[in-house]
N, C-alpha and C positions, 0 to 999 in steps of 0.2 A: 417759584409761584408764591405767593403770598398765601396765607392762611384763610383771607377773608376779603371781600372785595367792598370798598368803602362805599356809603351810600350819601346821598345828600344830608342825611341827619347826623352822620359821623359814624353811625354803628355799621358794623361788617355784616356781610351775609357770607355765612361759611362757606368755603367751596373747595372741601375735599374730594365731594363728587366730581367738582369739575377738572381737578386734576386728573382723578380716574378716567374719566369719557374722553378726556383729552388724549392721554397717553394711548388708550384703547383705540381711538381713532386714526393715530400716527402709525399705530403698528399695523392697522390692517389697510391702509393708504399711506406708505413712506413718501409718497410724491409729495405731500403737504408739509414735509420737514423744511424749516426755515422761512414757511410762511404764518399768518396768523392763522388761528382757529376759531370760527363762530359757533357758538353753541346757543341753540335756540331752545328755550324751555317753555313749552305751550303751556304749562298750567301755572306757571308765573308771569306769562306773555312779557318774557324778558329776553334779551340777546345778549350774551357775554361774547367778549374778546379776548382771546388767550394770545399775546404776542409775547413770543418770548423774550424773557430780560426785562419785560416790563409789569408792574401790577397788572392783574386782569382787569376788565373794566365792565360796566354795563349800560344797555340801554334799555329803556321800556319799548313793547312792540305790539304791533296788533297781528294775530293769527286768524285763520278762519271763522267764521260764524258758524260752519257747518261741522266743526271739528276736525279731528285728525283722520286721515284718510288717502289713498292713493289713487283713486279710479279716474279717469279721464270724467268730465263731467260732474263729479263729485260737489266741485269748489270746497273742496276740503285741503289742509295743510299737509304735505306729504312727510311722513318719518323718515328717520335714517341718514346716512351718511351722504353726503355731496359735494361737488367743488361748483366754484365759480367758473361758469364756462365762457361768459361774456360780461364786459363792463360796459354800460351805455350811460352817457351824458356827462363826460367829463367837463366838458366848459359851460353847460347849460347853467342859465339862472336859477337861483332857489325860486321852487315852485312851479318852474316849466313842465306843462303838460307834453305827455308822449301818447301817441296812437301807434299801436302798431312798431313800436321803439324808435319812433321818429319824432324830434321836438314840433310841435304843431307851428309854434311862435307866440301861443297863448300862456298866461301866469294864471294860475289857479289862485283866487282868495282863498288863504287860509282859514279853516274853521275850527274855531279853539274852544266853542262851549261844548260840555261834556254831551256825548250821544248827538251831536248835531251832523246832519248828513249832507254830502253833498250831491250833485248831480250825476250819479254813475260812481265806478269803480276808477276814479284818476289816479292816473301813474304820474308822480311829480319828480322833480329835481334829478335822481339818478338811478341807475337799476343795475343790479348784479343778477344776472342769470344762472339759474342754476341748473346743474346737471346731476343725474342720482348716478351714485355708483354700486348701488346693489339690484342686480338683476332680479327681478322679479317683485321685487319691493318698490322701488322708485325708477327703475331702468328698464326699459324695452316695452313694448305693447301697450296696453292699457293702462300703464301704471308709471308711465315714462314722465319724471318731473319737467324735463326740458321741453318736449312738447305740449306738457301741459303749461308753458310758460309760468312756470313758479319762480316768481324775482323776491329780492329784497328790494324795496324800493319806497321813495316817499309819497306823501298823501295830502290831499288837502282836508281829510278829517280827522286834524291832529288830536281834536277834542275825544275822539273814540280810541286813541292809543292806550294800550293797557288792558282792553277788553277784545275778546275775540270779534272781528267785524269785518274781515276781508273776505274775498273770493278763493280764496287758497294763498295767495301771497303772504310774505312777511311784510305788512309796513311799518316805517319808520317816521318819526317827525322830520319834514327836511331838513333843519341845522343838524340833525344826528347823522342822516345818511349822508350829507356833504362833507361831514368831519369825518366820518368813517369811509369813504370811497376810496381816497388816495392812499389809505393804508393796507387795502386788500386786494393784492394783485391776482392774475388769473391762476385758475388752479388751487386757491384757498379752501380749505376744507370747511365743511358747514354741516354742524350735526343738528340735526331737528329731532328734539326730544320730548314725547308727551309728558314725560316727568322724569324725577333724576331717579 
């Protein structure tokens, strides 16, 4: 794994912390070995992809406007170790709107103006549905990420990416989630961190 992740400007984001948290995640959940590991940094509003044998990459994201938390009804992004439990939307067109994880046949107009809001919390293009792996933190009872419908998904509100704006999920730009989706098989680990 390289020492830094290249950014659009050519500078590197130092990733010693990334190497450390990925190693720890794979020790805690060795079922993730051989698959990419996704790390969401809430303080940075960024998702890192660590795919063994390749330099790490990152994408801007949008986590919950209500901050970090795990309770049912909180509309917060749950911290901790998760895995991809379901992959939905493989053949859907870019911008396809999902309701109840089913494509509606509609395509959302993408809003790219910073801060521009759409009509509700639209889920578009692809869905990676997360299952918590830490009992009492993001698995079971009132804190279960899967039953809270916590996803990594596309959004029509692309102008809000990079700022906390979701209802608990991790939003991505449509081209980014479409590019990432085929690289993330079932049971890939997803670690959600408030900070490093």
